[in-house]
FILUMMI-903159 format. One record per residue (C-alpha): residue number from 1; residue in one letter; x, y, z. Coordinates in nm, 3 decimals. Layout:
N
- i,aa,c1,c2,c3
- NUM,a,X,Y,Z
...
//
This chain:
521
- i,aa,c1,c2,c3
- 1,x,1.647,1.174,-0.910
- 2,x,1.874,0.928,-1.026
- 3,x,1.721,0.594,-1.100
- 4,x,1.878,0.381,-0.863
- 5,x,1.750,0.035,-0.952
- 6,x,1.918,0.098,-1.283
- 7,x,2.254,0.167,-1.125
- 8,x,2.222,-0.104,-0.880
- 9,x,2.186,-0.386,-1.189
- 10,x,2.423,-0.220,-1.380
- 11,x,2.665,-0.263,-1.115
- 12,x,2.585,-0.608,-1.026
- 13,x,2.615,-0.744,-1.382
- 14,x,2.992,-0.551,-1.380
- 15,x,3.059,-0.776,-1.078
- 16,x,2.902,-1.100,-1.244
- 17,x,3.212,-1.001,-1.560
- 18,x,3.442,-0.978,-1.296
- 19,x,3.392,-1.251,-1.008
- 20,x,3.123,-1.470,-1.198
- 21,x,2.801,-1.550,-1.041
- 22,x,2.914,-1.662,-0.697
- 23,x,3.064,-1.307,-0.663
- 24,x,3.367,-1.481,-0.546
- 25,x,3.212,-1.657,-0.234
- 26,x,3.281,-1.987,-0.212
- 27,x,2.966,-2.222,-0.311
- 28,x,2.886,-2.551,-0.166
- 29,x,2.877,-2.853,-0.408
- 30,x,2.540,-2.972,-0.285
- 31,x,2.238,-2.800,-0.085
- 32,x,2.259,-2.976,0.298
- 33,x,1.847,-2.890,0.375
- 34,x,1.501,-2.993,0.279
- 35,x,1.363,-2.698,0.068
- 36,x,1.077,-2.562,0.330
- 37,x,0.760,-2.430,0.199
- 38,x,0.741,-2.091,0.149
- 39,x,0.420,-1.888,0.289
- 40,x,0.181,-2.170,0.277
- 41,x,-0.027,-1.965,0.510
- 42,x,-0.041,-1.563,0.601
- 43,x,0.243,-1.492,0.783
- 44,x,0.557,-1.248,0.822
- 45,x,0.875,-1.250,0.648
- 46,x,1.144,-1.068,0.852
- 47,x,1.469,-0.915,0.697
- 48,x,1.802,-0.951,0.761
- 49,x,1.968,-0.605,0.659
- 50,x,2.228,-0.410,0.702
- 51,x,2.183,-0.084,0.512
- 52,x,2.004,0.033,0.214
- 53,x,2.033,0.303,-0.092
- 54,x,1.780,0.531,0.037
- 55,x,1.894,0.531,0.437
- 56,x,2.250,0.425,0.417
- 57,x,2.357,0.205,0.711
- 58,x,2.062,0.095,0.941
- 59,x,2.240,-0.161,1.131
- 60,x,2.609,-0.261,0.944
- 61,x,2.714,-0.489,1.254
- 62,x,2.379,-0.661,1.221
- 63,x,2.492,-1.043,1.323
- 64,x,2.281,-1.205,1.036
- 65,x,2.250,-1.559,1.238
- 66,x,2.197,-1.386,1.584
- 67,x,1.920,-1.209,1.391
- 68,x,1.732,-1.472,1.221
- 69,x,1.742,-1.638,1.576
- 70,x,1.543,-1.366,1.712
- 71,x,1.337,-1.381,1.408
- 72,x,1.232,-1.786,1.463
- 73,x,1.153,-1.746,1.816
- 74,x,0.886,-1.429,1.709
- 75,x,0.710,-1.662,1.495
- 76,x,0.788,-1.549,1.147
- 77,x,0.693,-1.759,0.834
- 78,x,0.992,-1.678,0.680
- 79,x,1.338,-1.525,0.678
- 80,x,1.455,-1.264,0.392
- 81,x,1.825,-1.270,0.362
- 82,x,1.973,-0.950,0.146
- 83,x,2.283,-1.064,-0.046
- 84,x,2.322,-0.775,-0.259
- 85,x,2.658,-0.623,-0.170
- 86,x,2.717,-0.313,-0.289
- 87,x,2.419,-0.099,-0.139
- 88,x,2.242,-0.330,0.095
- 89,x,2.570,-0.468,0.251
- 90,x,2.500,-0.811,0.248
- 91,x,2.657,-1.136,0.111
- 92,x,2.575,-1.492,0.014
- 93,x,2.768,-1.573,0.371
- 94,x,2.482,-1.422,0.550
- 95,x,2.247,-1.648,0.344
- 96,x,2.470,-1.968,0.467
- 97,x,2.468,-1.884,0.755
- 98,x,2.100,-1.797,0.799
- 99,x,1.986,-2.135,0.615
- 100,x,2.266,-2.350,0.851
- 101,x,2.138,-2.183,1.129
- 102,x,1.738,-2.268,1.061
- 103,x,1.811,-2.622,0.924
- 104,x,1.974,-2.648,1.268
- 105,x,1.702,-2.578,1.421
- 106,x,1.403,-2.750,1.308
- 107,x,1.355,-2.559,0.959
- 108,x,1.092,-2.362,1.149
- 109,x,1.082,-2.061,0.868
- 110,x,1.163,-2.047,0.510
- 111,x,1.492,-1.843,0.378
- 112,x,1.441,-1.613,0.102
- 113,x,1.752,-1.489,-0.135
- 114,x,1.630,-1.140,-0.164
- 115,x,1.905,-0.999,-0.419
- 116,x,1.870,-0.810,-0.826
- 117,x,1.908,-1.160,-0.984
- 118,x,1.953,-1.121,-1.340
- 119,x,1.999,-1.503,-1.471
- 120,x,1.941,-1.859,-1.386
- 121,x,2.249,-1.963,-1.277
- 122,x,2.216,-1.726,-0.976
- 123,x,1.908,-1.964,-0.911
- 124,x,2.118,-2.269,-0.860
- 125,x,2.359,-2.054,-0.651
- 126,x,2.080,-1.966,-0.446
- 127,x,1.970,-2.314,-0.391
- 128,x,2.304,-2.450,-0.336
- 129,x,2.375,-2.197,-0.012
- 130,x,2.011,-2.304,0.112
- 131,x,1.765,-2.064,0.006
- 132,x,1.410,-2.198,-0.006
- 133,x,1.288,-1.906,-0.243
- 134,x,1.401,-1.617,-0.481
- 135,x,1.257,-1.249,-0.532
- 136,x,1.256,-1.224,-0.880
- 137,x,1.185,-0.850,-0.995
- 138,x,0.951,-0.795,-1.299
- 139,x,1.044,-0.491,-1.384
- 140,x,1.416,-0.573,-1.423
- 141,x,1.361,-0.867,-1.611
- 142,x,1.230,-0.939,-1.951
- 143,x,0.923,-1.141,-1.998
- 144,x,1.157,-1.451,-2.147
- 145,x,1.439,-1.416,-1.886
- 146,x,1.171,-1.396,-1.635
- 147,x,1.019,-1.727,-1.722
- 148,x,1.368,-1.887,-1.764
- 149,x,1.446,-1.794,-1.433
- 150,x,1.112,-1.952,-1.287
- 151,x,1.137,-2.254,-1.460
- 152,x,1.468,-2.290,-1.314
- 153,x,1.324,-2.235,-0.954
- 154,x,1.045,-2.454,-1.025
- 155,x,1.308,-2.744,-1.098
- 156,x,1.538,-2.715,-0.808
- 157,x,1.145,-2.724,-0.574
- 158,x,1.212,-2.329,-0.491
- 159,x,0.945,-2.099,-0.461
- 160,x,0.963,-1.728,-0.620
- 161,x,0.838,-1.436,-0.465
- 162,x,0.775,-1.242,-0.773
- 163,x,0.802,-0.845,-0.736
- 164,x,0.572,-0.644,-0.912
- 165,x,0.422,-0.263,-0.916
- 166,x,0.286,-0.158,-1.221
- 167,x,-0.006,-0.299,-1.489
- 168,x,0.277,-0.440,-1.732
- 169,x,0.423,-0.649,-1.423
- 170,x,0.088,-0.765,-1.386
- 171,x,0.073,-0.888,-1.712
- 172,x,0.416,-1.093,-1.652
- 173,x,0.306,-1.247,-1.346
- 174,x,0.002,-1.386,-1.513
- 175,x,0.240,-1.515,-1.747
- 176,x,0.439,-1.672,-1.428
- 177,x,0.112,-1.787,-1.316
- 178,x,0.045,-1.982,-1.650
- 179,x,0.395,-2.152,-1.627
- 180,x,0.320,-2.241,-1.305
- 181,x,0.015,-2.416,-1.361
- 182,x,0.184,-2.595,-1.609
- 183,x,0.489,-2.730,-1.417
- 184,x,0.233,-2.828,-1.128
- 185,x,0.391,-2.543,-0.899
- 186,x,0.128,-2.321,-0.852
- 187,x,0.198,-2.350,-0.459
- 188,x,0.543,-2.223,-0.524
- 189,x,0.400,-1.855,-0.628
- 190,x,0.403,-1.574,-0.421
- 191,x,0.370,-1.206,-0.535
- 192,x,0.496,-0.931,-0.389
- 193,x,0.438,-0.566,-0.437
- 194,x,0.696,-0.302,-0.308
- 195,x,0.551,0.001,-0.146
- 196,x,0.920,0.129,-0.197
- 197,x,0.950,0.271,-0.608
- 198,x,1.269,0.083,-0.649
- 199,x,1.391,0.413,-0.896
- 200,x,1.358,0.643,-0.651
- 201,x,1.308,0.434,-0.313
- 202,x,1.002,0.682,-0.235
- 203,x,0.751,0.488,-0.018
- 204,x,0.361,0.500,-0.116
- 205,x,0.144,0.255,0.117
- 206,x,-0.157,0.213,-0.108
- 207,x,0.056,0.071,-0.409
- 208,x,0.046,-0.277,-0.248
- 209,x,-0.339,-0.264,-0.272
- 210,x,-0.356,-0.088,-0.601
- 211,x,-0.143,-0.343,-0.782
- 212,x,-0.366,-0.625,-0.551
- 213,x,-0.687,-0.456,-0.709
- 214,x,-0.526,-0.486,-1.071
- 215,x,-0.447,-0.855,-0.995
- 216,x,-0.802,-0.927,-0.874
- 217,x,-0.928,-0.758,-1.166
- 218,x,-0.713,-0.948,-1.416
- 219,x,-0.798,-1.266,-1.287
- 220,x,-1.192,-1.223,-1.318
- 221,x,-1.139,-1.143,-1.643
- 222,x,-0.969,-1.507,-1.717
- 223,x,-1.188,-1.786,-1.869
- 224,x,-1.249,-2.017,-1.547
- 225,x,-1.056,-2.272,-1.714
- 226,x,-0.739,-2.043,-1.761
- 227,x,-0.738,-1.898,-1.417
- 228,x,-0.485,-1.984,-1.118
- 229,x,-0.630,-2.218,-0.861
- 230,x,-0.495,-1.943,-0.620
- 231,x,-0.294,-1.629,-0.607
- 232,x,-0.115,-1.513,-0.299
- 233,x,-0.033,-1.167,-0.293
- 234,x,0.191,-0.970,0.027
- 235,x,0.250,-0.632,0.079
- 236,x,0.644,-0.568,0.114
- 237,x,0.849,-0.238,0.247
- 238,x,0.732,0.074,0.445
- 239,x,0.559,-0.088,0.770
- 240,x,0.710,0.077,1.056
- 241,x,0.521,-0.005,1.337
- 242,x,0.290,-0.296,1.470
- 243,x,-0.001,-0.066,1.431
- 244,x,0.085,-0.049,1.054
- 245,x,0.149,-0.432,1.029
- 246,x,-0.185,-0.511,1.189
- 247,x,-0.348,-0.285,0.942
- 248,x,-0.226,-0.445,0.652
- 249,x,-0.313,-0.811,0.766
- 250,x,-0.663,-0.654,0.778
- 251,x,-0.662,-0.559,0.406
- 252,x,-0.647,-0.906,0.320
- 253,x,-0.277,-0.954,0.183
- 254,x,-0.128,-1.308,0.232
- 255,x,0.180,-1.208,0.383
- 256,x,0.399,-0.887,0.468
- 257,x,0.787,-0.820,0.430
- 258,x,0.958,-0.626,0.689
- 259,x,1.287,-0.460,0.673
- 260,x,1.411,-0.184,0.823
- 261,x,1.188,-0.166,1.155
- 262,x,1.286,-0.525,1.269
- 263,x,1.631,-0.531,1.175
- 264,x,1.703,-0.235,1.390
- 265,x,1.507,-0.423,1.683
- 266,x,1.522,-0.781,1.605
- 267,x,1.382,-0.791,1.978
- 268,x,1.037,-0.614,1.901
- 269,x,1.010,-0.874,1.570
- 270,x,0.723,-1.080,1.788
- 271,x,0.489,-0.767,1.819
- 272,x,0.536,-0.737,1.402
- 273,x,0.441,-1.037,1.360
- 274,x,0.125,-1.035,1.612
- 275,x,0.007,-0.754,1.472
- 276,x,0.017,-0.868,1.136
- 277,x,-0.138,-1.242,1.191
- 278,x,-0.415,-1.018,1.447
- 279,x,-0.532,-0.818,1.109
- 280,x,-0.514,-1.156,0.899
- 281,x,-0.764,-1.314,1.132
- 282,x,-0.935,-0.985,1.131
- 283,x,-0.965,-1.011,0.749
- 284,x,-1.053,-1.372,0.766
- 285,x,-1.359,-1.318,0.966
- 286,x,-1.460,-1.064,0.802
- 287,x,-1.434,-0.836,1.078
- 288,x,-1.383,-0.465,1.003
- 289,x,-1.402,-0.554,0.645
- 290,x,-1.527,-0.169,0.607
- 291,x,-1.191,-0.024,0.583
- 292,x,-1.058,-0.293,0.357
- 293,x,-1.363,-0.240,0.149
- 294,x,-1.337,0.135,0.149
- 295,x,-0.944,0.128,0.040
- 296,x,-0.969,-0.096,-0.219
- 297,x,-1.265,0.175,-0.376
- 298,x,-1.021,0.438,-0.339
- 299,x,-0.736,0.206,-0.509
- 300,x,-0.967,0.127,-0.814
- 301,x,-1.079,0.464,-0.874
- 302,x,-0.720,0.582,-0.882
- 303,x,-0.636,0.289,-1.094
- 304,x,-0.918,0.395,-1.348
- 305,x,-0.835,0.754,-1.388
- 306,x,-0.465,0.653,-1.427
- 307,x,-0.576,0.394,-1.680
- 308,x,-0.777,0.693,-1.859
- 309,x,-0.470,0.879,-1.892
- 310,x,-0.682,1.191,-1.763
- 311,x,-0.475,1.261,-1.475
- 312,x,-0.788,1.376,-1.314
- 313,x,-0.779,1.353,-0.905
- 314,x,-1.029,1.197,-0.685
- 315,x,-1.310,1.453,-0.578
- 316,x,-1.467,1.486,-0.240
- 317,x,-1.776,1.731,-0.190
- 318,x,-1.758,1.762,0.180
- 319,x,-2.056,1.975,0.396
- 320,x,-2.354,1.764,0.211
- 321,x,-2.654,1.764,0.418
- 322,x,-2.933,1.703,0.174
- 323,x,-3.056,1.472,-0.108
- 324,x,-3.065,1.705,-0.403
- 325,x,-2.700,1.803,-0.317
- 326,x,-2.597,1.440,-0.290
- 327,x,-2.720,1.320,-0.611
- 328,x,-2.587,1.647,-0.830
- 329,x,-2.257,1.577,-0.684
- 330,x,-2.242,1.226,-0.728
- 331,x,-2.392,1.239,-1.102
- 332,x,-2.126,1.530,-1.154
- 333,x,-1.843,1.297,-1.057
- 334,x,-1.784,1.302,-0.703
- 335,x,-1.605,1.004,-0.566
- 336,x,-1.658,1.107,-0.253
- 337,x,-1.925,1.230,-0.035
- 338,x,-1.867,1.393,0.269
- 339,x,-2.140,1.458,0.582
- 340,x,-2.028,1.676,0.876
- 341,x,-2.189,1.482,1.171
- 342,x,-2.183,1.725,1.470
- 343,x,-2.403,1.971,1.552
- 344,x,-2.216,2.265,1.663
- 345,x,-2.101,2.296,1.286
- 346,x,-2.304,2.508,1.054
- 347,x,-2.344,2.263,0.788
- 348,x,-2.386,1.956,0.969
- 349,x,-2.617,1.686,0.799
- 350,x,-2.936,1.520,1.018
- 351,x,-2.740,1.166,1.106
- 352,x,-3.144,1.031,1.055
- 353,x,-3.109,1.114,0.701
- 354,x,-2.842,0.978,0.557
- 355,x,-2.969,0.625,0.490
- 356,x,-3.245,0.804,0.253
- 357,x,-3.009,0.988,0.115
- 358,x,-2.777,0.728,0.024
- 359,x,-3.037,0.502,-0.082
- 360,x,-3.129,0.774,-0.339
- 361,x,-2.803,0.850,-0.466
- 362,x,-2.720,0.504,-0.545
- 363,x,-3.000,0.474,-0.738
- 364,x,-2.939,0.739,-0.905
- 365,x,-2.612,0.647,-1.012
- 366,x,-2.723,0.275,-1.122
- 367,x,-2.982,0.470,-1.337
- 368,x,-2.707,0.654,-1.474
- 369,x,-2.427,0.363,-1.534
- 370,x,-2.202,0.516,-1.308
- 371,x,-2.049,0.361,-0.996
- 372,x,-2.188,0.549,-0.689
- 373,x,-1.965,0.759,-0.428
- 374,x,-1.834,0.638,-0.118
- 375,x,-1.983,0.808,0.188
- 376,x,-1.823,0.993,0.425
- 377,x,-1.865,1.043,0.793
- 378,x,-1.684,1.335,0.921
- 379,x,-1.642,1.428,1.286
- 380,x,-1.418,1.612,1.525
- 381,x,-1.443,1.417,1.835
- 382,x,-1.433,1.040,1.845
- 383,x,-1.619,0.998,2.188
- 384,x,-1.907,1.229,2.143
- 385,x,-2.265,1.063,2.047
- 386,x,-2.279,1.165,1.736
- 387,x,-1.960,1.000,1.661
- 388,x,-2.136,0.658,1.827
- 389,x,-2.405,0.717,1.581
- 390,x,-2.175,0.725,1.305
- 391,x,-1.976,0.439,1.402
- 392,x,-2.340,0.231,1.368
- 393,x,-2.362,0.338,1.024
- 394,x,-2.029,0.237,0.945
- 395,x,-2.115,-0.098,1.022
- 396,x,-2.419,-0.075,0.856
- 397,x,-2.256,-0.012,0.550
- 398,x,-2.432,0.322,0.516
- 399,x,-2.091,0.505,0.545
- 400,x,-1.793,0.358,0.373
- 401,x,-1.522,0.512,0.602
- 402,x,-1.485,0.821,0.906
- 403,x,-1.295,1.128,0.851
- 404,x,-1.130,1.189,1.194
- 405,x,-1.120,1.527,1.132
- 406,x,-0.802,1.761,1.337
- 407,x,-0.838,1.431,1.586
- 408,x,-0.689,1.069,1.618
- 409,x,-0.870,0.784,1.456
- 410,x,-0.875,0.478,1.395
- 411,x,-0.719,0.353,1.094
- 412,x,-0.991,0.042,1.052
- 413,x,-1.257,0.287,1.036
- 414,x,-1.124,0.543,0.765
- 415,x,-0.845,0.804,0.788
- 416,x,-0.729,1.150,0.975
- 417,x,-0.762,1.507,0.834
- 418,x,-0.492,1.732,0.943
- 419,x,-0.520,2.041,1.022
- 420,x,-0.202,2.162,0.847
- 421,x,-0.088,2.544,0.859
- 422,x,0.317,2.557,0.961
- 423,x,0.615,2.346,0.911
- 424,x,0.672,2.247,1.249
- 425,x,0.405,2.010,1.152
- 426,x,0.594,1.812,0.890
- 427,x,0.730,1.591,1.164
- 428,x,0.410,1.497,1.263
- 429,x,0.351,1.451,0.921
- 430,x,0.592,1.215,0.893
- 431,x,0.483,1.041,1.242
- 432,x,0.133,0.974,1.096
- 433,x,0.277,0.779,0.780
- 434,x,0.493,0.565,0.979
- 435,x,0.186,0.460,1.185
- 436,x,0.051,0.303,0.887
- 437,x,-0.181,0.604,0.757
- 438,x,-0.178,0.533,0.382
- 439,x,-0.327,0.883,0.293
- 440,x,-0.402,1.206,0.512
- 441,x,-0.632,1.482,0.387
- 442,x,-0.433,1.812,0.424
- 443,x,-0.681,2.064,0.571
- 444,x,-0.585,2.442,0.595
- 445,x,-0.553,2.529,0.966
- 446,x,-0.655,2.872,1.058
- 447,x,-0.601,2.924,1.491
- 448,x,-0.937,2.933,1.649
- 449,x,-1.130,2.785,1.341
- 450,x,-1.274,2.435,1.359
- 451,x,-1.295,2.375,0.968
- 452,x,-1.445,2.543,0.663
- 453,x,-1.184,2.836,0.671
- 454,x,-1.177,2.892,0.339
- 455,x,-0.820,2.945,0.313
- 456,x,-0.562,2.747,0.124
- 457,x,-0.247,2.613,0.239
- 458,x,0.053,2.798,0.188
- 459,x,0.212,2.698,-0.160
- 460,x,0.547,2.628,0.029
- 461,x,0.393,2.392,0.251
- 462,x,0.187,2.197,-0.013
- 463,x,0.543,2.153,-0.176
- 464,x,0.668,2.012,0.166
- 465,x,0.428,1.788,0.218
- 466,x,0.427,1.642,-0.112
- 467,x,0.756,1.497,-0.020
- 468,x,0.609,1.320,0.260
- 469,x,0.320,1.141,0.079
- 470,x,0.071,1.154,-0.195
- 471,x,-0.166,1.467,-0.184
- 472,x,-0.523,1.496,-0.021
- 473,x,-0.578,1.856,-0.014
- 474,x,-0.894,2.067,0.155
- 475,x,-0.945,2.445,0.233
- 476,x,-1.002,2.713,0.004
- 477,x,-1.055,2.530,-0.304
- 478,x,-1.325,2.612,-0.574
- 479,x,-1.410,2.629,-0.956
- 480,x,-1.182,2.936,-1.003
- 481,x,-0.858,2.794,-0.837
- 482,x,-0.932,2.400,-0.872
- 483,x,-0.740,2.380,-1.256
- 484,x,-0.436,2.596,-1.112
- 485,x,-0.398,2.382,-0.788
- 486,x,-0.439,2.034,-0.998
- 487,x,-0.151,2.150,-1.248
- 488,x,0.071,2.291,-0.975
- 489,x,0.076,1.985,-0.713
- 490,x,-0.112,1.705,-0.875
- 491,x,-0.283,1.619,-0.602
- 492,x,-0.467,1.273,-0.577
- 493,x,-0.797,1.417,-0.406
- 494,x,-0.925,1.730,-0.351
- 495,x,-1.195,1.817,-0.109
- 496,x,-1.455,2.083,-0.163
- 497,x,-1.701,2.231,0.079
- 498,x,-1.792,2.608,0.069
- 499,x,-1.589,2.641,-0.237
- 500,x,-1.928,2.505,-0.429
- 501,x,-2.191,2.660,-0.158
- 502,x,-2.463,2.896,-0.235
- 503,x,-2.550,2.930,0.144
- 504,x,-2.386,2.746,0.484
- 505,x,-2.483,2.374,0.424
- 506,x,-2.646,2.426,0.068
- 507,x,-2.480,2.340,-0.252
- 508,x,-2.491,2.583,-0.562
- 509,x,-2.540,2.343,-0.862
- 510,x,-2.423,2.602,-1.113
- 511,x,-2.074,2.569,-0.915
- 512,x,-2.025,2.212,-0.926
- 513,x,-2.072,2.189,-1.297
- 514,x,-1.810,2.468,-1.302
- 515,x,-1.612,2.255,-1.083
- 516,x,-1.628,1.962,-1.292
- 517,x,-1.585,2.137,-1.620
- 518,x,-1.239,2.289,-1.482
- 519,x,-1.122,1.929,-1.320
- 520,x,-1.193,1.771,-1.642
- 521,x,-1.039,2.032,-1.883
//
């Protein structure tokens, strides 16, 4: 796929060469409104957006002032105004108009200039047109240029939203934060992580949390006297429902930038604002922290494997019923252990024993100097008595998350396993991702069989599913085929149950050894 980001930047440089930094627009000689603080408290950034390279026209006839008015009425903390002309169909005229509207209505929201800025002179333009903050994209700016543009923004009293997407960008961010400390401008830096890859415009809702984990780890590695006094991190793009906005808030982000969803229906913006703020409140009061903690663990594990360069997926051993098998799987390298929590299944676990199994497994991992796996309770009937007990074990920290297998589930409690067997279900996959599901476990579906089919998902379906989101795969995986599955499909997580059993509910330790030998090749 073409590098769209490079294409946009090359086109921009050409336009600047022809039209100057004003891009042919009349720029005010002086600024006519005070600078408004940018996201001093958790809140939403709603976007004035007409089009994008990935979606084409979104709202080509959008009225920027009317849209901004709807956003202000919804209670947004900031308004992002796209001023890129070729691919997003925004202009500096939109920025001026929105800034003037906000100024005339009490400056209740900050205004962000969102563009692919490449030179300090463009910061000056943004300031004079009324912006309170500017977007700087770490990926397209060399460190020296980024610091020069950051310094320019601070000198004008503007904030920056620094967009990150990889570890190299995180290193640049800490240089920016050090500059902010030197210039007494730490309140003027917000770090944004885009779930959309600007090279390909594909979306991964887990990316913001993965980068947030990197930022926190980098922060903790610094001597106390070198640490920033505060780091604010927001999630950008990919949120297409109020439920997803709530989920993002509950993960502990300081803000969320929403574009397409609210641009299409700005009157519904209040639902997104309420959703995010409710989630942020839950996070601040330590409610539903199991979801946040689980996904942070998953993000950290993925970061570790990516940094190691081994390319191995996360591994879940499911159908665990006893302490010996749990310890064997954990010490062999399993990242997640699954416990089937309903008695109608042959390999169900005794819920009264889960706490002791966890305690023994964690102790064994501690002695071995390795991280303990996540404990997952698997249910198919969310209202059943067994499910109620699973919820209790989750709240007590015995389970880290719940796998809602073939049923509707609560994003605050875990993730869904999607029984997948036909192309007709691809649209349902998309609906689930749009609802905020960061990951879906795809399990091979055989009509009339609830689970443990021992069958693989057809390759053609796996390929099409991989275009919808990162692959978490279950069904028919065993030591004989796992190597080929990993190297053919590059799954992020594989789930194995019957493939390492010697009888229903009892694992074969030799098969577990063979499995991990193949995985770690």
